N, C-alpha and C positions, 0 to 999 in steps of 0.2 A: 504494500500500500504506500503510495507516495503521499506522505503526510504534509507536504509543503511546509508551512510554518507551524503546524500544530492544529489544523482545522478539525481533524477527526481523531485526535488522541488527547485525552484529558489528563492533566498532570496536577497533582496536589502536593504540598509540602506542609506537614504538621497541621493539616486541616485548612490550609490556605490555597486557593486556586492560583495557578501560574499562567494559564492561557489568557491572553489579552483580547478582549472583544473590540471590534471596530478600530483596530490598531493601524497606525500610520504605515507600517511595513507589510502587514499581512494579517488576515483574519485568523484569530486563535493563536497569535504569535507567542511562541514559547521560548524564552531565554533563560537557561539554567546556569549562566556564567556566574550568578551570585551565590551559587551553592558550593560550599567547600566539600570536596569528596570525602575527606576523612571524618566529617561529622555525620555521615549517613549511617544509621543503625540498621535499617531494613528498607526494602522496596517491595511493595505488594502490587503485582500486576494483575489486571483483569483484561480479558480479551472479548471483543464483540459487544453489541448493544444489549446484553442480557442481564445487566446488573442495575437494580433500581436506584442505588445510591449515586450513580453517575448520570449526569444530564448532558449539558452542552459539550460539544466537541468529543463525544465518546463513541462514535459509530464504530471505529476500529478497536477501541479499548481505552485503557487508562492505567495510571500508576499512582499509588499513594506512597510518598517518600516520607520517612520518619527520621528525624535527627536523633542524636544520642539521648537516651532517657536516664542514663546513669552517668555520673561524673567521669569523664575520660581521664586517663593517666596524663600527668603533666609531661609535655614533650615539646621538642623543637626539631624541625626538619629543614634542611637546606638542600636545594636542588640547583645544579648548574648544567648547562648543556650547550650544544652547538647553536650557532646563529644568535648568540647573545641571550639565551634563555636563563633566567634566574628566578627562583621562587623561594620564599620564606614562609614557613608555617609555624605558628605558636598556638598551642591549645592545652587546655587543662581545666582544673576547677578545684573547688573546696566547699566548705559548708559555712553558712551563717546561721548558727543555731540549728533549727530544724529545717532550714531551707538550703537546698543544694544550689550552688552557683557554678556554672561552667561557661566556657567560651572558647572562641577560636578566631585567629586573625591570619589572613593570607595576603601576601603581597607578591605580585608577579610582574616581571619585565621581559620583553621579548622583541628582538629586532626582525627576525624572520629571514628566509633565504632568498627573497625576491631581489631581482637585479636593479630595478629602477626606484624602489622605495625602501625606506626603513619602516617596518611595521610599527615600531615604537609603541607597543602595548604597555600601558600603565594601569594595572588592575589592582584594586584593593577590596577585600571582602572582610566583613566582621560579623560575628554571631555572639550574642550574650543570651544565656538561658537560665531561668530560675525554675526550680521544681520543689514540690513539697507534697505532704499528705501521708496517708497510711494505706493499709490494704483495701479499705472500702472507699476512700476518697483521695483522688490524686489531682493535682493541678500543675500546669506549667505555663510559663510566659516567655516569649522570645522576642528579641530585637535583632534585626538584620540590617546591614548597610552594604551597598555595592556601588563602586565608582570605577569607571573604565573609560579610557579614550585610546584611539588607535588609528592607524592608517591602513587602507585596504588595498590588497591586490585582487581586483575584481576579475570576472571572467573576460577572456580575450577572444577575438575572432581567429578562426583557423587560418584564414588567408593571410593575416598579418605575420603569422609564424612561417607559413610556406614561402612568403615573399622575402623573408629575412628582415622584416621591419623590426621585429622583436623576437626574443626567444620564448620558450614555454614558461619561463619565470619572469617575463617582462610584463609591462603594463602600457595601455594606451593613454589613460588619464591617471597621472601620478598624484592627484590631489584628493583622492577619495578617502573615506574613513568615517569615523563616528565617535560619538561620546554619549554616555548613558549613566544614569544614576537610578538606584532603587533603594528605598528605605521602607521598612515595615515593622509593625508591632502586631503580635498575635498571641492568643492565649487559648488554653483548653482546660476544661474542668470535667472530671469523670467521677461519677458516684455509683456505688453498688449497694442496693438494698434488697436483700433476699434474692428473688428471682429476676429482679429488674436492674438493668444497667443503663445509665443515662450519660450522655456526653454533650457538652456545650462547647462551641468554639466561636471566636470572633477575631477579626483582623482589620487592619488599616494599612494601606499601601500608598506610598507616593512614588511616582515613576516618571522618568523623562528620557527621551531618546532624540538625538539628531543624527541622521544617517545620510551620507552623501554617496551617490551612485551614478554611474554613467553606462547605460546599456547599449545605446545606439550611436554615440560619439558625435557625428555631425549630420544626422539624418533629418532632424526637425529644425535645427538652427545651424546652418553652415558657418556662421560667423562666430557666435558665442559658444557653440557646442550644446550638448544635450544633458549636461550634468543636472541631477535632481537632488534636492534635499527633502527627506521625509522626516516629519516632526510628530512627536507624540508626547503630550504632557497631561498627566491625569492623576486623580486620586481614586482609590478603590476601597470601599467599605463593605463589610459583609459579616455574615455569621451563619451558624447552623445549629440544629438540635437533632440528635440521633438517640433513639430509645430502642432497647432490645429486651424482650421479655421471653423467658424460657420456663413455662410452668412445669414443675417436677412431675406431675401426674398426667400430663397432656403431651401427645406426640407432636404438637405444633409449636414451633418457635416463631415469634413475631418480631419484626423490625419495622420501624417507621421513623420518619424524620422530616425536617423542613429546612430549607436553605434560602437565604436572602443575599442579594448582591446589588451594589449600586456603583456604577462607573461614572464619575464626573470628569469628563475629558474636556479640559479647558481649551486645548488646541490640538487638533489633528490636521496636519497640513501637508501640502506638496508644493514645492517652489522650484523655479528655474534658477540655477546657480552657475557661477563660473569661479573656479578655484575657491569654492566654499562661500563665495559672497553672493547674496541673493540678487538676482536680476529682475525677476517678477514672480508673482504668485500664480499658481495654477488653481488651487483651491485651499481654503482655510475654513474649518468648521469647528463648532462647539457641539459636543454630543453629551446627552444625559441618557444613560441606559440602565434600566432597572429590571430585575427578575426575581421571581419567587418560585420555588420548587417544592413540591410535596411528594413523598414516596412511601409506599408500604410494600413489605415483602414477608411472605410466610414460608417456612420450611416445614413440610409435613412428612414425618417418618411413618408411612402407612403400613409398612411391614418390616421384617428384619432385614430385607435386602433392597427394598425400594423406598425412595423418598422423592418428593416433588418440591420444587421451589417456584412459587407463584407470586408475582408482584406487578405493580404498576407505578407510573410516575406521571405527575401533572406539572407542567411548567407554563408560566405566563411571563411575557416580556413586554416592556414599554420602551419605545424608541422615540427620542426627542432630539431633532437635529436643527441647529441654527446655522445656515450656510451663508457665505458671502453673496451668492446668487439666490435671492429670495425664492426663486422657483424651485430650488432644491431643499428649502426649509420645510419641515413637516413633522408630524407625530403619527405613530403607528403602534397598534397593540396586536399581539399574536399569542396564541397558546397552543399547546399540544399535549395529548394524552398518549403515554407510551406503555403498553402492556408488555410483560416479559414473563418467561417461564422456562423451567428446565425439569427434565425427568432423569433421575440417576438410578442405576442398577449396580449394586455392590455384588459382583460375582464371587469375590472372596476378599480376604483381608488385604490382598495385594493388588486386586484388579477392580477397576470401576469403569462402567460405560455411561455415557451421558448423551442427551439430546437437548439442545437449547434453541429457543426462538425468542426474538425480541425486536422491539422498535426503538430507535434512537433518533438523534438529530444533531445538527449544528446550526447555530445562529448565523445569519449573514451580517455583513457590515452595515451599520445603521445608515451610513451615507448612501448605500445602494438601495436600502429599503424606502427612503424618501426621495430618491433622485428622479427627476423628470426631464432634465436637460443635460446633455453631455458637456462637461466643463471645457473640453478642448474644441469641439466643432460647433457647439451650440445647437446641435440637432436634438430633437425630442427622443427620449428613451423611456422604456418601461421600467418601473421599479421592480426590484427582485422580491421574491418571497422572503419574509422575515426569518422563518424557520424552515430548514430543509430536512425532511424526514428520511430515515433510513430503516430498512428491514433486513435483519440478518438471521441466519440459522446455522447450526453446527452439530455434527455428530462426531463423537470422539471416544477415545480409549486412553485410560491412564493405568499403568501397571508397573510392577517391580519384579525383576527376576533375580533370583539367587541372593536377595537382600542387599544388592549393591548396584543394580542397573535399573534406573528409572526411565520409563519410556512414556511419551505422550504422543498420540497420533490423532489427527482430525481431518475431516472434510468440512468445508465451510462455504457459505454463500452470503453475499452482501449486495444490496441494491440501494442506490441513493436516488431520491426523486429528481435531483438536479445537481450538476456540478457547478452551480452558481457560486461565484466568488467575486468579491470586490478586489480589483487589481490595484494595490496601492502604488505600484511602480508607475502606472499611467494615469491614475486618478479617475478611472472609469470602471463600470461594472461589466463583466464578461459573462454572458448567459450561455452556459453549455447545456447539453442534453442530459437526460437521466442516464444512469450507468449501472452496470452489473459486474460484479467480481465474484469469482469462485476459485477455490484453491485447495491445496493439500499441505499440511504441515506435519513435520516429524521432529520431535525433540528427544534427545538422549543425554543422560548423564550416567557415567559408569565410574564408580569408585573401585578402581582396579585392585588396589591393595591399600595398606596404611600410608603409602607414600604417593602413589600415582593416581590421577583421576583424568577422565576424558569427557569432554562435552562436545556434542555434534548436533547441529540443528539444520534442517532443510525446509524450504518452502517453495512451492510452485504456485503461480497465480495466473489466471486468465482474466484480463480486464478489458471491457468493451463498453462503448456507449450503447444504450438500449435500442435507440432508433437509428436506422440507417440514414446516411447522408452522403452526398456526392464527394465530400472531402475525405471520407473514411470514417471508421468506427473505433480506431485505437485511441486510448487515453494517453496523451503525451506524458512521459515520465513514469508511467506505471510499470514497475519491474515485473519480469516474468519469473526469474529464479534467484533465490538467495541461499547461500550456504555459509555456515561459519562453524569453526571448531577451535577448541582450546585444550591443550595438553598441559597439565599442571603437576608439579611435584613439591612435596614438603617433607624434608628429611628430618629425623630426630636431632641431628646435629645442629639444626638451625638454618641450613641451606634451603633455598626455595627457588622456584623458577616456573615460567609458563611461556608457551608459544601459542599465539593467537593468529588465526588466518580467517579472512572474510572474503567471500566471492559474491559479487553482484552481477547478474546476467545483463544481457542487452535489454534496452527499453526503447519504445518508439518515441521519436521527438516530434513527429507530426501525425495527424490523424490517419493518413493512409499507410503509415508504417514503412514508407520507402526510405526514410532517414532514421537511423537507429543510433542510440547512444552505445558506445563501446562497453564491453564488460570490463570489470575491474577486479583486481586481486590486491589485498592489503594485508600485511603481516607485521606483527610486533613480537619482540622477544624481551622477557624480563628475567633477571637472575639476581640473587642477592643472599645475604645472611642476616639473621636476626638473633640477637642474644637478649639477656635480661634487661640491659640498659641501652645497648647500641644496636643499630641496624644499618646495613649498607645495601643499596639497590642500584642496579644498572638497567636502564630501559633503552632498547634500540627500536626506535620508531621507523616504520617503513623498512623493515629488515632487508628486503630484496631490492631496495632502491627503485621501486616501481615508478614509472612516469605515467601511470594510468590517470584517469580523470575522475575527480570526486564531484564535479558539476559539469553538466553539458546540456545546452539548449540549442534550438534552431530557430532563427528569426532574422529579419533584415536589419542591417546597420550600414553606416556610411563612414568611410575613412576619407582623408583629404584626397581630392582628385578623382573620386569615384562618382558615378552617375547620381543625380539628385534623388532618384527613387531608392538608392542603396542597393545592397547585395544580400540575398539570402545566404546565410552561412551558419556553420557550427560556432558556438561560443562556449568556451570551456575554462575550467580552473583545474590545474594539475595538482596531484599529490605533492606535498612538501617532500624534498629529498630525504634520504636516510639521515638520521641524526641520533646521537647518543646523549642521554641525560643521566647524571649520577646524583644519587640522593644519600645523604647521611642524616640519621635521626638519633636523637638522644632523649631517653626518658629521665626526667628530673626527679 
C-alpha cells in the first residue's frame, strides 16, 4: 500500500494522534522525527479497517506507540559517522517522592553526501515524563519538544543525469529545505475497579512547518522558477475516554469509548518563492476542523474454540475554511457509521484462524471539501467528498511450530470509494476513481536457538482503479511485491549483530503501466558488544552501496533551454551511499 504521507495509516503516541489533517504538505501527514527511538517501550500494530478504536486514516491499519513506562537507566550515547553525522543522546530518571521523573534529550547534526548542498541538519528533541499511582490507579504526563531545520536534496530528472548536467547526488535547485517545530503536552489516567477499566487521555499540540520544494524547475515560470513554499501553523487539542468491562460470569467483554479533536490551523498556505523568498501567494487559508468519534466493541466467547468480535464506530466532522478567495470559503458537516466484525476459531493452543470484515475511512483536506474555484486557473471545480469510505476483508492463519517458529498468513481485500486527495504541492484537488486492492501476506519469525533468530516477511498486492478509463487502471506508486528479512544474533558474551535486507518490487508510475519504477534492494549491517556499563555498536548503512532509488515519479518538468511545455521524465532520489556510524554508550 502506498501510504503517501500517512493518509491511510493511523499513528498514535501515548494516546496522542500524529496524523495531521488538512496539512500544508499532504493529507494525514505523519512526521515521526520528534520521536526518540530509545524511548519507545512497545509498538502495537493493527492491520485493516477492522478495529473500532481506530477512525480517521486507518483503512490500511495503524500503530499505537508507547514510550517508557518505567524509569530508564541513566545513560549517555554518542554516535559519529560519515558525511558529518553526529548524535548525542542523554536519558534517565529518578523519583520525586512517589512520582517517577524520566526524560531524554537528543541532538543531531548531519551534512549528508550530496554534491551541491550541505544538508546541514540541526535537530533537537526532548521528552520529560512524570508517572505515578498504584496497581489500581496509574497516571502519566508528558512534555515533548522538537526543533529541526535542514537543506534538501530533492528528486532530480533522469535526463539531467544522462546529459551530464548533474550526477545522481546532484541537485537542480540548491536552495530547498525546511524548518519545523512541534511542542506538546499530554496526559493519561487509568483506573481499575473490579471488572471495569477506564482510561482518560488529553493532549495539546503546537506545530509549525515551512517547506521549500521545486518539482518542475522552470515549467510554470521560466524567469523566477517554480520553487514553492508550503506552510502549516496550527494548534491541536483533543482527548479520549476508553472503558473496558469484563464480567466474570459472562462470556462477553465490552469496550466502548469517545474521542474529541479540534485542529485550529491559523495558516495553511502555498506560495511562489525564489531562493526561499516569497514572490507571490498561490493560496492562504485558515481552517477550523472538529471531530467527535464514538465506538463500541464486544468480544463474545460463545464456545471453547470460537469467539466473535463485533463493533461499530460513528464519526462526525465539521469543516470551516476561510480562504483568500471568498468563493472557496465555506462550512461543511459529514458523518459516517463504520461496522466491523471478526470471527476467530482456536484450532489448538498454537493455531488460530480468523475472518475479519470492516468499514473504515479517511478524511479529505478541508480546503478541497469547500473548494469551488481552482486557485491556479480560476476554472470552476467540484468539491470533494469530506469522508472517503473504505471496505476491507481478510482471512488468515496464525500458528506456532515447535514452540519457536511463529507464522502468520493472510488473504486480504480492500476497496476505497475514491482516491481523492488534496495535492498540497499544487494547491488543487485531484479527483481519482475508486480503487480495489487485494493481496497475500506471509510473516515468519523463527527463534533458531538461544543465540540466532530469523525474521522473513513477504507481501504481494494487486492494485487497480475500479472503473476502466482510457488512460489505464494502474494506481501510480502502488507496489506489487515487498520482501524483507532480518538475521539476528545475541551471544552470552555480550556480542550482538543483525543483517537486514529489504526488497521493493517494481511499481507503475502512470496509469497505463508503461512506465515503471525500478525495484530496489537495501541492506544494513549492525554489530557490537554490550556489557554492564559500556556498549559499542557499528552500523553500516546501505551495506552493498546500492544506487537504487528510494523515490521515483513520472511527470513533466522544464530545464533551461527546453520547450515551454516541458518534458515528461522520471524524477528520482537515490539511496545515500554506504556509510559507517559508530556508537559508544555508557550507563551512569
